[in-house]
PDB file with one MODEL, atoms N, CA, C and O in Angstrom:
MODEL        1
ATOM      1  N   MET A   1       0.837  -1.183   0.000  1.00  0.00           N
ATOM      2  CA  MET A   1       0.000   0.000   0.000  1.00  0.00           C
ATOM      3  C   MET A   1       0.878   1.240   0.000  1.00  0.00           C
ATOM      4  O   MET A   1       1.835   1.334   0.768  1.00  0.00           O
ATOM      5  N   ASP A   2       0.550   2.186  -0.861  1.00  0.00           N
ATOM      6  CA  ASP A   2       1.263   3.460  -0.902  1.00  0.00           C
ATOM      7  C   ASP A   2       0.886   4.260   0.337  1.00  0.00           C
ATOM      8  O   ASP A   2      -0.295   4.407   0.652  1.00  0.00           O
ATOM      9  N   MET A   3       1.896   4.778   1.043  1.00  0.00           N
ATOM     10  CA  MET A   3       1.632   5.500   2.276  1.00  0.00           C
ATOM     11  C   MET A   3       1.611   7.003   2.042  1.00  0.00           C
ATOM     12  O   MET A   3       2.657   7.646   1.953  1.00  0.00           O
ATOM     13  N   GLY A   4       0.411   7.551   1.945  1.00  0.00           N
ATOM     14  CA  GLY A   4       0.247   8.988   1.880  1.00  0.00           C
ATOM     15  C   GLY A   4      -0.043   9.511   3.279  1.00  0.00           C
ATOM     16  O   GLY A   4      -0.235   8.732   4.212  1.00  0.00           O
ATOM     17  N   GLU A   5      -0.073  10.810   3.419  1.00  0.00           N
ATOM     18  CA  GLU A   5      -0.277  11.390   4.749  1.00  0.00           C
ATOM     19  C   GLU A   5      -1.664  11.135   5.311  1.00  0.00           C
ATOM     20  O   GLU A   5      -1.879  11.290   6.513  1.00  0.00           O
ATOM     21  N   GLN A   6      -2.614  10.744   4.460  1.00  0.00           N
ATOM     22  CA  GLN A   6      -3.956  10.426   4.949  1.00  0.00           C
ATOM     23  C   GLN A   6      -4.107   8.947   5.303  1.00  0.00           C
ATOM     24  O   GLN A   6      -5.168   8.522   5.760  1.00  0.00           O
ATOM     25  N   THR A   7      -3.053   8.165   5.096  1.00  0.00           N
ATOM     26  CA  THR A   7      -3.093   6.743   5.452  1.00  0.00           C
ATOM     27  C   THR A   7      -3.202   6.613   6.965  1.00  0.00           C
ATOM     28  O   THR A   7      -2.413   7.197   7.708  1.00  0.00           O
ATOM     29  N   ALA A   8      -4.188   5.840   7.411  1.00  0.00           N
ATOM     30  CA  ALA A   8      -4.366   5.614   8.845  1.00  0.00           C
ATOM     31  C   ALA A   8      -3.503   4.431   9.278  1.00  0.00           C
ATOM     32  O   ALA A   8      -3.394   3.428   8.573  1.00  0.00           O
ATOM     33  N   VAL A   9      -2.897   4.573  10.448  1.00  0.00           N
ATOM     34  CA  VAL A   9      -2.046   3.530  11.019  1.00  0.00           C
ATOM     35  C   VAL A   9      -2.649   3.122  12.355  1.00  0.00           C
ATOM     36  O   VAL A   9      -2.994   3.972  13.176  1.00  0.00           O
ATOM     37  N   SER A  10      -2.774   1.820  12.565  1.00  0.00           N
ATOM     38  CA  SER A  10      -3.267   1.326  13.851  1.00  0.00           C
ATOM     39  C   SER A  10      -2.496   0.077  14.242  1.00  0.00           C
ATOM     40  O   SER A  10      -1.868  -0.573  13.407  1.00  0.00           O
ATOM     41  N   ARG A  11      -2.555  -0.242  15.518  1.00  0.00           N
ATOM     42  CA  ARG A  11      -1.891  -1.443  16.016  1.00  0.00           C
ATOM     43  C   ARG A  11      -2.640  -2.679  15.530  1.00  0.00           C
ATOM     44  O   ARG A  11      -3.868  -2.676  15.446  1.00  0.00           O
ATOM     45  N   ALA A  12      -1.906  -3.716  15.216  1.00  0.00           N
ATOM     46  CA  ALA A  12      -2.524  -4.990  14.867  1.00  0.00           C
ATOM     47  C   ALA A  12      -3.083  -5.623  16.143  1.00  0.00           C
ATOM     48  O   ALA A  12      -2.446  -5.575  17.195  1.00  0.00           O
ATOM     49  N   GLU A  13      -4.250  -6.202  16.047  1.00  0.00           N
ATOM     50  CA  GLU A  13      -4.892  -6.793  17.221  1.00  0.00           C
ATOM     51  C   GLU A  13      -4.181  -8.038  17.720  1.00  0.00           C
ATOM     52  O   GLU A  13      -4.349  -8.424  18.877  1.00  0.00           O
ATOM     53  N   LYS A  14      -3.400  -8.664  16.877  1.00  0.00           N
ATOM     54  CA  LYS A  14      -2.740  -9.922  17.259  1.00  0.00           C
ATOM     55  C   LYS A  14      -1.443  -9.718  18.033  1.00  0.00           C
ATOM     56  O   LYS A  14      -0.711 -10.676  18.283  1.00  0.00           O
ATOM     57  N   VAL A  15      -1.156  -8.470  18.414  1.00  0.00           N
ATOM     58  CA  VAL A  15       0.084  -8.161  19.122  1.00  0.00           C
ATOM     59  C   VAL A  15      -0.218  -7.880  20.591  1.00  0.00           C
ATOM     60  O   VAL A  15      -1.039  -7.021  20.912  1.00  0.00           O
ATOM     61  N   LEU A  16       0.440  -8.597  21.460  1.00  0.00           N
ATOM     62  CA  LEU A  16       0.335  -8.401  22.897  1.00  0.00           C
ATOM     63  C   LEU A  16       1.546  -7.581  23.323  1.00  0.00           C
ATOM     64  O   LEU A  16       2.679  -7.929  22.990  1.00  0.00           O
ATOM     65  N   ALA A  17       1.315  -6.494  24.059  1.00  0.00           N
ATOM     66  CA  ALA A  17       2.415  -5.598  24.442  1.00  0.00           C
ATOM     67  C   ALA A  17       2.449  -5.388  25.951  1.00  0.00           C
ATOM     68  O   ALA A  17       1.407  -5.316  26.603  1.00  0.00           O
ATOM     69  N   THR A  18       3.659  -5.291  26.496  1.00  0.00           N
ATOM     70  CA  THR A  18       3.863  -5.025  27.908  1.00  0.00           C
ATOM     71  C   THR A  18       4.891  -3.920  28.057  1.00  0.00           C
ATOM     72  O   THR A  18       5.974  -3.975  27.474  1.00  0.00           O
ATOM     73  N   ASN A  19       4.538  -2.918  28.843  1.00  0.00           N
ATOM     74  CA  ASN A  19       5.433  -1.798  29.089  1.00  0.00           C
ATOM     75  C   ASN A  19       6.415  -2.180  30.191  1.00  0.00           C
ATOM     76  O   ASN A  19       6.014  -2.620  31.269  1.00  0.00           O
ATOM     77  N   LEU A  20       7.707  -2.009  29.911  1.00  0.00           N
ATOM     78  CA  LEU A  20       8.762  -2.312  30.885  1.00  0.00           C
ATOM     79  C   LEU A  20       9.569  -1.059  31.195  1.00  0.00           C
ATOM     80  O   LEU A  20      10.785  -1.038  31.003  1.00  0.00           O
ATOM     81  N   GLY A  21       8.911  -0.032  31.664  1.00  0.00           N
ATOM     82  CA  GLY A  21       9.598   1.213  31.996  1.00  0.00           C
ATOM     83  C   GLY A  21       9.855   2.055  30.771  1.00  0.00           C
ATOM     84  O   GLY A  21       8.935   2.680  30.244  1.00  0.00           O
ATOM     85  N   ASP A  22      11.108   2.084  30.304  1.00  0.00           N
ATOM     86  CA  ASP A  22      11.462   2.931  29.166  1.00  0.00           C
ATOM     87  C   ASP A  22      11.405   2.190  27.833  1.00  0.00           C
ATOM     88  O   ASP A  22      11.856   2.712  26.814  1.00  0.00           O
ATOM     89  N   GLU A  23      10.854   0.978  27.835  1.00  0.00           N
ATOM     90  CA  GLU A  23      10.685   0.241  26.591  1.00  0.00           C
ATOM     91  C   GLU A  23       9.429  -0.609  26.660  1.00  0.00           C
ATOM     92  O   GLU A  23       8.837  -0.789  27.724  1.00  0.00           O
ATOM     93  N   ILE A  24       9.038  -1.122  25.518  1.00  0.00           N
ATOM     94  CA  ILE A  24       7.876  -1.998  25.434  1.00  0.00           C
ATOM     95  C   ILE A  24       8.307  -3.279  24.733  1.00  0.00           C
ATOM     96  O   ILE A  24       9.070  -3.248  23.767  1.00  0.00           O
ATOM     97  N   VAL A  25       7.809  -4.399  25.230  1.00  0.00           N
ATOM     98  CA  VAL A  25       8.086  -5.693  24.622  1.00  0.00           C
ATOM     99  C   VAL A  25       6.768  -6.206  24.069  1.00  0.00           C
ATOM    100  O   VAL A  25       5.741  -6.176  24.748  1.00  0.00           O
ATOM    101  N   MET A  26       6.809  -6.678  22.830  1.00  0.00           N
ATOM    102  CA  MET A  26       5.601  -7.150  22.166  1.00  0.00           C
ATOM    103  C   MET A  26       5.807  -8.557  21.662  1.00  0.00           C
ATOM    104  O   MET A  26       6.922  -8.977  21.353  1.00  0.00           O
ATOM    105  N   MET A  27       4.691  -9.282  21.586  1.00  0.00           N
ATOM    106  CA  MET A  27       4.726 -10.620  21.016  1.00  0.00           C
ATOM    107  C   MET A  27       3.581 -10.740  20.018  1.00  0.00           C
ATOM    108  O   MET A  27       2.435 -10.398  20.310  1.00  0.00           O
ATOM    109  N   ASP A  28       3.923 -11.233  18.845  1.00  0.00           N
ATOM    110  CA  ASP A  28       2.919 -11.540  17.836  1.00  0.00           C
ATOM    111  C   ASP A  28       2.294 -12.866  18.238  1.00  0.00           C
ATOM    112  O   ASP A  28       2.961 -13.900  18.218  1.00  0.00           O
ATOM    113  N   LEU A  29       1.014 -12.842  18.602  1.00  0.00           N
ATOM    114  CA  LEU A  29       0.345 -14.034  19.114  1.00  0.00           C
ATOM    115  C   LEU A  29       0.239 -15.146  18.077  1.00  0.00           C
ATOM    116  O   LEU A  29       0.131 -16.317  18.442  1.00  0.00           O
ATOM    117  N   GLU A  30       0.268 -14.805  16.800  1.00  0.00           N
ATOM    118  CA  GLU A  30       0.168 -15.822  15.754  1.00  0.00           C
ATOM    119  C   GLU A  30       1.510 -16.493  15.470  1.00  0.00           C
ATOM    120  O   GLU A  30       1.588 -17.715  15.352  1.00  0.00           O
ATOM    121  N   SER A  31       2.560 -15.687  15.361  1.00  0.00           N
ATOM    122  CA  SER A  31       3.866 -16.251  14.994  1.00  0.00           C
ATOM    123  C   SER A  31       4.755 -16.552  16.192  1.00  0.00           C
ATOM    124  O   SER A  31       5.696 -17.338  16.084  1.00  0.00           O
ATOM    125  N   GLY A  32       4.461 -15.931  17.340  1.00  0.00           N
ATOM    126  CA  GLY A  32       5.308 -16.091  18.515  1.00  0.00           C
ATOM    127  C   GLY A  32       6.549 -15.221  18.492  1.00  0.00           C
ATOM    128  O   GLY A  32       7.390 -15.326  19.385  1.00  0.00           O
ATOM    129  N   ALA A  33       6.684 -14.354  17.479  1.00  0.00           N
ATOM    130  CA  ALA A  33       7.850 -13.473  17.364  1.00  0.00           C
ATOM    131  C   ALA A  33       7.785 -12.363  18.411  1.00  0.00           C
ATOM    132  O   ALA A  33       6.715 -11.828  18.701  1.00  0.00           O
ATOM    133  N   TYR A  34       8.937 -12.030  18.966  1.00  0.00           N
ATOM    134  CA  TYR A  34       9.043 -10.953  19.948  1.00  0.00           C
ATOM    135  C   TYR A  34       9.679  -9.717  19.318  1.00  0.00           C
ATOM    136  O   TYR A  34      10.521  -9.822  18.426  1.00  0.00           O
ATOM    137  N   PHE A  35       9.263  -8.550  19.794  1.00  0.00           N
ATOM    138  CA  PHE A  35       9.804  -7.272  19.346  1.00  0.00           C
ATOM    139  C   PHE A  35       9.941  -6.384  20.571  1.00  0.00           C
ATOM    140  O   PHE A  35       9.220  -6.558  21.553  1.00  0.00           O
ATOM    141  N   ASN A  36      10.861  -5.438  20.514  1.00  0.00           N
ATOM    142  CA  ASN A  36      10.904  -4.423  21.567  1.00  0.00           C
ATOM    143  C   ASN A  36      11.117  -3.054  20.936  1.00  0.00           C
ATOM    144  O   ASN A  36      11.720  -2.918  19.871  1.00  0.00           O
ATOM    145  N   MET A  37      10.603  -2.052  21.627  1.00  0.00           N
ATOM    146  CA  MET A  37      10.720  -0.673  21.155  1.00  0.00           C
ATOM    147  C   MET A  37      11.054   0.227  22.323  1.00  0.00           C
ATOM    148  O   MET A  37      10.654  -0.022  23.460  1.00  0.00           O
ATOM    149  N   LYS A  38      11.792   1.275  22.022  1.00  0.00           N
ATOM    150  CA  LYS A  38      12.019   2.331  23.005  1.00  0.00           C
ATOM    151  C   LYS A  38      12.228   3.636  22.276  1.00  0.00           C
ATOM    152  O   LYS A  38      12.280   3.669  21.046  1.00  0.00           O
ATOM    153  N   ASP A  39      12.348   4.693  23.019  1.00  0.00           N
ATOM    154  CA  ASP A  39      12.575   6.037  22.495  1.00  0.00           C
ATOM    155  C   ASP A  39      11.488   6.436  21.493  1.00  0.00           C
ATOM    156  O   ASP A  39      10.300   6.343  21.804  1.00  0.00           O
ATOM    157  N   THR A  40      11.879   6.874  20.307  1.00  0.00           N
ATOM    158  CA  THR A  40      10.929   7.371  19.311  1.00  0.00           C
ATOM    159  C   THR A  40       9.977   6.268  18.854  1.00  0.00           C
ATOM    160  O   THR A  40       8.796   6.531  18.622  1.00  0.00           O
ATOM    161  N   ALA A  41      10.464   5.061  18.724  1.00  0.00           N
ATOM    162  CA  ALA A  41       9.602   3.944  18.316  1.00  0.00           C
ATOM    163  C   ALA A  41       8.485   3.732  19.333  1.00  0.00           C
ATOM    164  O   ALA A  41       7.334   3.500  18.961  1.00  0.00           O
ATOM    165  N   LEU A  42       8.828   3.812  20.611  1.00  0.00           N
ATOM    166  CA  LEU A  42       7.826   3.679  21.664  1.00  0.00           C
ATOM    167  C   LEU A  42       6.810   4.821  21.594  1.00  0.00           C
ATOM    168  O   LEU A  42       5.616   4.612  21.809  1.00  0.00           O
ATOM    169  N   ARG A  43       7.284   6.010  21.298  1.00  0.00           N
ATOM    170  CA  ARG A  43       6.370   7.161  21.173  1.00  0.00           C
ATOM    171  C   ARG A  43       5.391   6.935  20.022  1.00  0.00           C
ATOM    172  O   ARG A  43       4.204   7.229  20.162  1.00  0.00           O
ATOM    173  N   ILE A  44       5.864   6.421  18.896  1.00  0.00           N
ATOM    174  CA  ILE A  44       4.977   6.127  17.766  1.00  0.00           C
ATOM    175  C   ILE A  44       3.955   5.078  18.183  1.00  0.00           C
ATOM    176  O   ILE A  44       2.772   5.215  17.872  1.00  0.00           O
ATOM    177  N   TRP A  45       4.388   4.041  18.878  1.00  0.00           N
ATOM    178  CA  TRP A  45       3.471   3.001  19.343  1.00  0.00           C
ATOM    179  C   TRP A  45       2.382   3.612  20.236  1.00  0.00           C
ATOM    180  O   TRP A  45       1.206   3.266  20.116  1.00  0.00           O
ATOM    181  N   ASP A  46       2.783   4.519  21.126  1.00  0.00           N
ATOM    182  CA  ASP A  46       1.802   5.203  21.981  1.00  0.00           C
ATOM    183  C   ASP A  46       0.804   6.005  21.141  1.00  0.00           C
ATOM    184  O   ASP A  46      -0.397   5.991  21.413  1.00  0.00           O
ATOM    185  N   LEU A  47       1.303   6.697  20.128  1.00  0.00           N
ATOM    186  CA  LEU A  47       0.448   7.550  19.300  1.00  0.00           C
ATOM    187  C   LEU A  47      -0.546   6.758  18.459  1.00  0.00           C
ATOM    188  O   LEU A  47      -1.583   7.295  18.070  1.00  0.00           O
ATOM    189  N   ILE A  48      -0.252   5.494  18.172  1.00  0.00           N
ATOM    190  CA  ILE A  48      -1.186   4.709  17.367  1.00  0.00           C
ATOM    191  C   ILE A  48      -2.045   3.777  18.227  1.00  0.00           C
ATOM    192  O   ILE A  48      -2.606   2.800  17.730  1.00  0.00           O
ATOM    193  N   GLU A  49      -2.140   4.092  19.522  1.00  0.00           N
ATOM    194  CA  GLU A  49      -3.054   3.337  20.374  1.00  0.00           C
ATOM    195  C   GLU A  49      -4.470   3.422  19.798  1.00  0.00           C
ATOM    196  O   GLU A  49      -5.220   2.445  19.810  1.00  0.00           O
ATOM    197  N   THR A  50      -4.814   4.596  19.301  1.00  0.00           N
ATOM    198  CA  THR A  50      -6.008   4.761  18.475  1.00  0.00           C
ATOM    199  C   THR A  50      -5.490   5.095  17.083  1.00  0.00           C
ATOM    200  O   THR A  50      -4.440   5.724  16.958  1.00  0.00           O
ATOM    201  N   PRO A  51      -6.197   4.691  16.037  1.00  0.00           N
ATOM    202  CA  PRO A  51      -5.684   4.946  14.686  1.00  0.00           C
ATOM    203  C   PRO A  51      -5.330   6.426  14.477  1.00  0.00           C
ATOM    204  O   PRO A  51      -6.049   7.322  14.919  1.00  0.00           O
ATOM    205  N   ALA A  52      -4.217   6.652  13.800  1.00  0.00           N
ATOM    206  CA  ALA A  52      -3.751   8.011  13.497  1.00  0.00           C
ATOM    207  C   ALA A  52      -3.265   8.035  12.057  1.00  0.00           C
ATOM    208  O   ALA A  52      -2.752   7.040  11.545  1.00  0.00           O
ATOM    209  N   THR A  53      -3.430   9.175  11.413  1.00  0.00           N
ATOM    210  CA  THR A  53      -2.911   9.298  10.052  1.00  0.00           C
ATOM    211  C   THR A  53      -1.403   9.520  10.104  1.00  0.00           C
ATOM    212  O   THR A  53      -0.864   9.997  11.103  1.00  0.00           O
ATOM    213  N   LEU A  54      -0.737   9.167   9.017  1.00  0.00           N
ATOM    214  CA  LEU A  54       0.701   9.428   8.931  1.00  0.00           C
ATOM    215  C   LEU A  54       0.983  10.913   9.089  1.00  0.00           C
ATOM    216  O   LEU A  54       1.951  11.300   9.744  1.00  0.00           O
ATOM    217  N   GLY A  55       0.137  11.744   8.489  1.00  0.00           N
ATOM    218  CA  GLY A  55       0.329  13.192   8.608  1.00  0.00           C
ATOM    219  C   GLY A  55       0.294  13.659  10.051  1.00  0.00           C
ATOM    220  O   GLY A  55       1.108  14.489  10.456  1.00  0.00           O
ATOM    221  N   ALA A  56      -0.645  13.130  10.835  1.00  0.00           N
ATOM    222  CA  ALA A  56      -0.742  13.506  12.249  1.00  0.00           C
ATOM    223  C   ALA A  56       0.481  13.025  13.020  1.00  0.00           C
ATOM    224  O   ALA A  56       1.005  13.747  13.869  1.00  0.00           O
ATOM    225  N   LEU A  57       0.939  11.807  12.729  1.00  0.00           N
ATOM    226  CA  LEU A  57       2.151  11.297  13.382  1.00  0.00           C
ATOM    227  C   LEU A  57       3.352  12.184  13.072  1.00  0.00           C
ATOM    228  O   LEU A  57       4.119  12.546  13.964  1.00  0.00           O
ATOM    229  N   ILE A  58       3.502  12.525  11.808  1.00  0.00           N
ATOM    230  CA  ILE A  58       4.634  13.355  11.379  1.00  0.00           C
ATOM    231  C   ILE A  58       4.570  14.725  12.036  1.00  0.00           C
ATOM    232  O   ILE A  58       5.585  15.224  12.522  1.00  0.00           O
ATOM    233  N   ASP A  59       3.387  15.341  12.058  1.00  0.00           N
ATOM    234  CA  ASP A  59       3.239  16.655  12.693  1.00  0.00           C
ATOM    235  C   ASP A  59       3.625  16.597  14.170  1.00  0.00           C
ATOM    236  O   ASP A  59       4.377  17.442  14.654  1.00  0.00           O
ATOM    237  N   THR A  60       3.109  15.603  14.877  1.00  0.00           N
ATOM    238  CA  THR A  60       3.388  15.482  16.305  1.00  0.00           C
ATOM    239  C   THR A  60       4.862  15.239  16.571  1.00  0.00           C
ATOM    240  O   THR A  60       5.466  15.917  17.402  1.00  0.00           O
ATOM    241  N   LEU A  61       5.444  14.277  15.869  1.00  0.00           N
ATOM    242  CA  LEU A  61       6.834  13.919  16.118  1.00  0.00           C
ATOM    243  C   LEU A  61       7.815  15.005  15.695  1.00  0.00           C
ATOM    244  O   LEU A  61       8.818  15.226  16.373  1.00  0.00           O
ATOM    245  N   SER A  62       7.541  15.686  14.582  1.00  0.00           N
ATOM    246  CA  SER A  62       8.467  16.740  14.152  1.00  0.00           C
ATOM    247  C   SER A  62       8.481  17.886  15.158  1.00  0.00           C
ATOM    248  O   SER A  62       9.507  18.542  15.341  1.00  0.00           O
ATOM    249  N   THR A  63       7.346  18.128  15.811  1.00  0.00           N
ATOM    250  CA  THR A  63       7.277  19.167  16.843  1.00  0.00           C
ATOM    251  C   THR A  63       7.956  18.701  18.130  1.00  0.00           C
ATOM    252  O   THR A  63       8.781  19.416  18.700  1.00  0.00           O
ATOM    253  N   GLU A  64       7.604  17.499  18.582  1.00  0.00           N
ATOM    254  CA  GLU A  64       8.144  16.991  19.850  1.00  0.00           C
ATOM    255  C   GLU A  64       9.653  16.777  19.808  1.00  0.00           C
ATOM    256  O   GLU A  64      10.331  16.988  20.813  1.00  0.00           O
ATOM    257  N   TYR A  65      10.183  16.367  18.672  1.00  0.00           N
ATOM    258  CA  TYR A  65      11.607  16.059  18.570  1.00  0.00           C
ATOM    259  C   TYR A  65      12.400  17.146  17.848  1.00  0.00           C
ATOM    260  O   TYR A  65      13.592  16.983  17.587  1.00  0.00           O
ATOM    261  N   ASP A  66      11.733  18.258  17.526  1.00  0.00           N
ATOM    262  CA  ASP A  66      12.377  19.406  16.896  1.00  0.00           C
ATOM    263  C   ASP A  66      13.230  18.982  15.689  1.00  0.00           C
ATOM    264  O   ASP A  66      14.420  19.287  15.602  1.00  0.00           O
ATOM    265  N   VAL A  67      12.578  18.274  14.770  1.00  0.00           N
ATOM    266  CA  VAL A  67      13.230  17.824  13.545  1.00  0.00           C
ATOM    267  C   VAL A  67      12.422  18.373  12.372  1.00  0.00           C
ATOM    268  O   VAL A  67      11.209  18.551  12.480  1.00  0.00           O
ATOM    269  N   ASP A  68      13.090  18.640  11.255  1.00  0.00           N
ATOM    270  CA  ASP A  68      12.344  19.184  10.125  1.00  0.00           C
ATOM    271  C   ASP A  68      11.348  18.142   9.618  1.00  0.00           C
ATOM    272  O   ASP A  68      11.589  16.937   9.698  1.00  0.00           O
ATOM    273  N   ARG A  69      10.238  18.628   9.101  1.00  0.00           N
ATOM    274  CA  ARG A  69       9.115  17.771   8.730  1.00  0.00           C
ATOM    275  C   ARG A  69       9.496  16.754   7.643  1.00  0.00           C
ATOM    276  O   ARG A  69       9.048  15.608   7.681  1.00  0.00           O
ATOM    277  N   GLU A  70      10.310  17.168   6.689  1.00  0.00           N
ATOM    278  CA  GLU A  70      10.703  16.271   5.595  1.00  0.00           C
ATOM    279  C   GLU A  70      11.496  15.071   6.114  1.00  0.00           C
ATOM    280  O   GLU A  70      11.228  13.934   5.726  1.00  0.00           O
ATOM    281  N   THR A  71      12.460  15.321   6.981  1.00  0.00           N
ATOM    282  CA  THR A  71      13.251  14.240   7.570  1.00  0.00           C
ATOM    283  C   THR A  71      12.371  13.339   8.416  1.00  0.00           C
ATOM    284  O   THR A  71      12.473  12.114   8.349  1.00  0.00           O
ATOM    285  N   CYS A  72      11.511  13.952   9.208  1.00  0.00           N
ATOM    286  CA  CYS A  72      10.606  13.190  10.055  1.00  0.00           C
ATOM    287  C   CYS A  72       9.696  12.300   9.207  1.00  0.00           C
ATOM    288  O   CYS A  72       9.501  11.129   9.533  1.00  0.00           O
ATOM    289  N   ALA A  73       9.143  12.840   8.132  1.00  0.00           N
ATOM    290  CA  ALA A  73       8.241  12.073   7.261  1.00  0.00           C
ATOM    291  C   ALA A  73       8.950  10.854   6.690  1.00  0.00           C
ATOM    292  O   ALA A  73       8.393   9.756   6.672  1.00  0.00           O
ATOM    293  N   LYS A  74      10.172  11.049   6.226  1.00  0.00           N
ATOM    294  CA  LYS A  74      10.948   9.939   5.656  1.00  0.00           C
ATOM    295  C   LYS A  74      11.177   8.856   6.700  1.00  0.00           C
ATOM    296  O   LYS A  74      10.973   7.672   6.430  1.00  0.00           O
ATOM    297  N   ASP A  75      11.600   9.262   7.893  1.00  0.00           N
ATOM    298  CA  ASP A  75      11.901   8.300   8.953  1.00  0.00           C
ATOM    299  C   ASP A  75      10.645   7.578   9.445  1.00  0.00           C
ATOM    300  O   ASP A  75      10.672   6.367   9.667  1.00  0.00           O
ATOM    301  N   VAL A  76       9.558   8.311   9.612  1.00  0.00           N
ATOM    302  CA  VAL A  76       8.311   7.699  10.084  1.00  0.00           C
ATOM    303  C   VAL A  76       7.793   6.697   9.055  1.00  0.00           C
ATOM    304  O   VAL A  76       7.388   5.592   9.416  1.00  0.00           O
ATOM    305  N   LYS A  77       7.805   7.071   7.789  1.00  0.00           N
ATOM    306  CA  LYS A  77       7.318   6.161   6.750  1.00  0.00           C
ATOM    307  C   LYS A  77       8.176   4.899   6.675  1.00  0.00           C
ATOM    308  O   LYS A  77       7.644   3.804   6.488  1.00  0.00           O
ATOM    309  N   THR A  78       9.479   5.035   6.815  1.00  0.00           N
ATOM    310  CA  THR A  78      10.367   3.870   6.812  1.00  0.00           C
ATOM    311  C   THR A  78      10.057   2.956   7.989  1.00  0.00           C
ATOM    312  O   THR A  78       9.976   1.738   7.832  1.00  0.00           O
ATOM    313  N   PHE A  79       9.885   3.547   9.164  1.00  0.00           N
ATOM    314  CA  PHE A  79       9.601   2.761  10.362  1.00  0.00           C
ATOM    315  C   PHE A  79       8.239   2.070  10.266  1.00  0.00           C
ATOM    316  O   PHE A  79       8.117   0.891  10.600  1.00  0.00           O
ATOM    317  N   ILE A  80       7.227   2.791   9.815  1.00  0.00           N
ATOM    318  CA  ILE A  80       5.891   2.211   9.679  1.00  0.00           C
ATOM    319  C   ILE A  80       5.915   1.074   8.650  1.00  0.00           C
ATOM    320  O   ILE A  80       5.240   0.062   8.835  1.00  0.00           O
ATOM    321  N   ALA A  81       6.678   1.232   7.583  1.00  0.00           N
ATOM    322  CA  ALA A  81       6.808   0.162   6.583  1.00  0.00           C
ATOM    323  C   ALA A  81       7.428  -1.088   7.209  1.00  0.00           C
ATOM    324  O   ALA A  81       7.012  -2.204   6.900  1.00  0.00           O
ATOM    325  N   GLU A  82       8.419  -0.911   8.086  1.00  0.00           N
ATOM    326  CA  GLU A  82       9.026  -2.037   8.786  1.00  0.00           C
ATOM    327  C   GLU A  82       8.002  -2.732   9.687  1.00  0.00           C
ATOM    328  O   GLU A  82       7.933  -3.960   9.729  1.00  0.00           O
ATOM    329  N   LEU A  83       7.213  -1.937  10.404  1.00  0.00           N
ATOM    330  CA  LEU A  83       6.180  -2.502  11.270  1.00  0.00           C
ATOM    331  C   LEU A  83       5.121  -3.232  10.452  1.00  0.00           C
ATOM    332  O   LEU A  83       4.632  -4.289  10.852  1.00  0.00           O
ATOM    333  N   GLN A  84       4.777  -2.663   9.316  1.00  0.00           N
ATOM    334  CA  GLN A  84       3.788  -3.293   8.444  1.00  0.00           C
ATOM    335  C   GLN A  84       4.338  -4.628   7.923  1.00  0.00           C
ATOM    336  O   GLN A  84       3.611  -5.620   7.868  1.00  0.00           O
ATOM    337  N   GLY A  85       5.598  -4.649   7.549  1.00  0.00           N
ATOM    338  CA  GLY A  85       6.231  -5.874   7.077  1.00  0.00           C
ATOM    339  C   GLY A  85       6.232  -6.970   8.130  1.00  0.00           C
ATOM    340  O   GLY A  85       6.133  -8.152   7.801  1.00  0.00           O
ATOM    341  N   ALA A  86       6.344  -6.583   9.392  1.00  0.00           N
ATOM    342  CA  ALA A  86       6.309  -7.543  10.504  1.00  0.00           C
ATOM    343  C   ALA A  86       4.873  -7.799  10.966  1.00  0.00           C
ATOM    344  O   ALA A  86       4.639  -8.559  11.906  1.00  0.00           O
ATOM    345  N   GLU A  87       3.930  -7.163  10.301  1.00  0.00           N
ATOM    346  CA  GLU A  87       2.497  -7.293  10.596  1.00  0.00           C
ATOM    347  C   GLU A  87       2.143  -6.856  12.006  1.00  0.00           C
ATOM    348  O   GLU A  87       1.265  -7.432  12.648  1.00  0.00           O
ATOM    349  N   ILE A  88       2.847  -5.819  12.484  1.00  0.00           N
ATOM    350  CA  ILE A  88       2.585  -5.262  13.816  1.00  0.00           C
ATOM    351  C   ILE A  88       1.558  -4.136  13.725  1.00  0.00           C
ATOM    352  O   ILE A  88       0.846  -3.858  14.690  1.00  0.00           O
ATOM    353  N   VAL A  89       1.484  -3.495  12.566  1.00  0.00           N
ATOM    354  CA  VAL A  89       0.509  -2.436  12.347  1.00  0.00           C
ATOM    355  C   VAL A  89      -0.351  -2.758  11.129  1.00  0.00           C
ATOM    356  O   VAL A  89      -0.008  -3.591  10.290  1.00  0.00           O
ATOM    357  N   VAL A  90      -1.479  -2.062  11.072  1.00  0.00           N
ATOM    358  CA  VAL A  90      -2.406  -2.200   9.951  1.00  0.00           C
ATOM    359  C   VAL A  90      -2.567  -0.814   9.331  1.00  0.00           C
ATOM    360  O   VAL A  90      -2.759   0.172  10.044  1.00  0.00           O
ATOM    361  N   LEU A  91      -2.491  -0.743   8.023  1.00  0.00           N
ATOM    362  CA  LEU A  91      -2.695   0.525   7.298  1.00  0.00           C
ATOM    363  C   LEU A  91      -4.041   0.494   6.610  1.00  0.00           C
ATOM    364  O   LEU A  91      -4.467  -0.532   6.080  1.00  0.00           O
ATOM    365  N   SER A  92      -4.712   1.655   6.628  1.00  0.00           N
ATOM    366  CA  SER A  92      -5.991   1.752   5.908  1.00  0.00           C
ATOM    367  C   SER A  92      -6.163   3.132   5.328  1.00  0.00           C
ATOM    368  O   SER A  92      -7.176   3.409   4.686  1.00  0.00           O
TER     369      SER A  92
ENDMDL
END
């Protein structure tokens, strides 16, 4: 799926997550694969607790991390694509 700024991102329901202080550990209930996130990745995970558009994620993160919007957009889209490939998120 082509990721435009209106693409909605949400957590996959098959992922069980546990917060361990400054990081989160997740398990894909179907495959049994484990993942962990911290820092900016954890912030993105928090922001998609309810579905959010890529544009909203980029706006929030570029402000919070004081990074230019273009760089932020590139990095967020790359990260979301990785999560989508691991079937941790759903795009619509």
